[in-house]
N, C-alpha and C positions, 0 to 999 in steps of 0.2 A: 475653590470658590468661596468668597466671603459669606459667612453665615452670621447669625445674630451676634455671637461673641466677638467676631472681627469688627462688625459695625459698631458695637458698643465700645470696643477699644478705640476706634476712630473718633467716636463721639467724645469719650472721656479725654483723649489727647487734645482735641480741638477746643473742648470746654475750658482747658487750662490756658489757652493762648488767644482764641478769637474774640471773646466778648469785649466790646468797647473799641475794637480796631475798626478804623474807617477805611473803606475801599477807595484807594487813590487812583488806580488805573487797572485796566483789564487787558490781558493779552491772550488771545485764543490761537493756539498753535494748530489745532485741528478742530474745525467747526463740526465735524461729524459726531462729537460727543454732546453737542447741544441739541436737545430733543424737541424743544418747542419754541426755539428762538434762533434768529441769526446771530452771528458774532457781534455785529454792530448794535442790534437791538438789545442783546444781553448786556453789553457794556453800558449802554445808555441807561438801562433800568437799574443797575446795581451800583454804578460809580457814585461816590459821595455818601453812601449809606454806611451805617455802623452795624457790625455784627452784634447779635444778642446771643443768648445761651443756646448752644446746639441741643437737639433732641433726636430721638430715634423712634421709628415706628416699624416694627418687623425688621426687614433688611434695608429699610430706607433711612438715610441720614438727612435730617432737616436742619438747615442753617438759616435761621430767621435773622433779618436785619430790621432796622427801624423803618424800612420800606418793604420791599418784596422779600420772599423766602426763596433761598436756593435749595433745591432738592437734589440729592445725589443717590443714585443706585449703582453699586460697584459692579454688578454683573459677576463675571468670573474673575476678572483681573484688576478691577478698579481700586485705586488707593488715594483717598483724599488726605492731605497732610499739610502741616505748617512748617515753614522754615524761618528761623529767626534772622538769618543773614542771607540776602540775595546771592544767588550763585547761578552758574550756567544750568539751564534746564536739563533734566534727565531725558533720555531718548524717547521715553514713553509719556512724558508730560504733555497733556493736551490743553491745559488751561492754567493760567496764572493770574491771580488777583494780587496786585501790589497793594500793600496796606500801609498805614502810617507808621507801622512797625512790623517788619517781617512780611511774609507772603503766604497766601493760601494757594496750594497747587492740587491739581487732580491728574494723576497718572493712570493710564489704562492701556495695556498692551492690545487687548482684543476688541475693545469698544463695543461690547454687546449691549450695554445699557448706557448710562451717561448722566447728564446734568439737565435739570429743568429749572425754570424760574416761575414763581407764582405770586399773584397778589390776592390775598384773602383765603380764608378757610375753604370756601366753596371750590376755588380753583385747585387748591392743594388736595382736596378730597377727590376731585376728578382725576388728578394725576396718580394718586395712590391707588385708586380703584377700590374694590370691595374687599378690604383686608379683614381677616378674622382677628380674634383677640391675640394680643401679643404673648408669645410663648413664655416670656420672662415674668409676666404679670398675671396671666390668667389663673383664676382660682379653680379648685378641683371640680366644682359643679359646672362651671361654664366650659371647662375642658371636656368633661364627659358629655355635656350637651352638644358640643361642636362635633365630636366624633359620632355620637348616636344619630346625628342629623344627616349623615351621609352613608350611602351604600358602598362606598369605595373600599379598597383594601387599605389596611392600616398605614403602610409606608406611603402610599399615594396620598392619603388624607393628611398625614403629618407634614408632608412637603408641599401641600396645596396652601398657598398664602391666604386664600379666602376661607380656609378652615381654621388654621393656626398660623399666625404670622411670625416668621423669623427662622423657622427650621429649614435646613437643607439636607442634602444627601447624607453627609457624614453624621450629623446630629441624629437624624432619624434612625439610621442603622445602629448607632451607639446606644440610643435610648431603648430600642427594641431588644438589643443584645443584653444590656444590663438588666432589663426587666424580665429576660428569658421568655419573650413572647414573639411568635413568628411574625415577621414584617408583612407577610402576604395573607394574613388572616383578614376576613371581612370585619369592618368596624362594628357591624351590628351583631357579630358573634361574640363580642367581648362582654364579659359580665361586669358587675359593679366592682368586684375586687380587682379585676385586671385593669379596669380604667383608673381606679385609685392608685394601683401600683405604677402604671404608666405615668400618671401625673407626678407622683413623687419622684420617680426616676428622672423624668424630664427636668424637674426643678433642680435636682442634685447635679445632673450632667451640665446644665446651663450655668449654675453657680460656679462650678469648677472651671468650665470653659471660659467664662467671662474673666476669671482671675488670670487665666493664661493668655487672653486676647485671641484665642482661636480654639478649635477643637483639638485638644492635646493628644499626642500619642503616648499616653502614660502606660506604664508597664502592665497594668491590669485592665487596659482598655482595648476594645476591638480596633479602634482607629490605629493603634500602633502596628498592627499586623495585617490589616485588611487588604493592603496592596502588595503584600509579599507573594512571591511565587510559592505555591503549595502552602498557603497560609493555614494555620491551625488555631483553634479556639484557645485563647489565653487561659481559660479556666480548666477545660477538660482535655485539651489536646486533639479533639476531633477535627479532621480537615473541614475547613469552612466551605459552604456552598455559595455559589454565585448565580444570579439570574438578572436578566434585564426586566425592569419594571418601569413603565412610563418613560422609556428612553434612558433610564439611569441604572447603573449597576447596583444591585442590592446584595448584601452579604449577611449570612447568618450561620449559626451553628446548628446543624441538623439534629444533634443529640440533645441540646438544651433548649432549643426553640422549635418544639414540635408543632 
């Protein structure tokens, strides 16, 4: 599932190719990815406009033009990308914007989220919902305040986009493991030192992940082994523990994350 580092990678790649490009034509291969518009209405609203600089809010990719803004949420399998030379669409391409140079495409196998179009900040805000502070930008005090404000378990809070925006299942487990804090502890049980440690760990994990464009399976990271059969902690070799939490698999080391 694309998390903040993946979406930041999409943004950076599109920032190098989209700004200034005019939308000449729209082809919708599967209208099911359009969440607040019909194919015809979407084409009428965006055709003729020029893209400006893309930006990101949490897991959302925003593609502003000199008119409306196109919003993309990749869900589990979505991939927005630019192609310099037109070619036959990929089997999972759902949307194609022909530009005055190249094409913007959105590919998505499972179609769990999709593409929105919005005029103005108020409409954008309604689509984004009540997002918490962005995980890449939030400072230590605001991070601590966000976690102290909820009675939820740590893993649940970290992956709740209204608490901290941008973190998903892999990142939350990786952050907790690197900080040596149990992911199923209550947020209000964390002291100031633990909150400070979590914030610093999150910043470090995100910076590394953004450089890789994903949550990387580095040799000393939990992500490298978490899906292995009989997976063991990369630090101490203790067999990892798994549990379902809020519908997601949570993984931790029972020796180091007590």
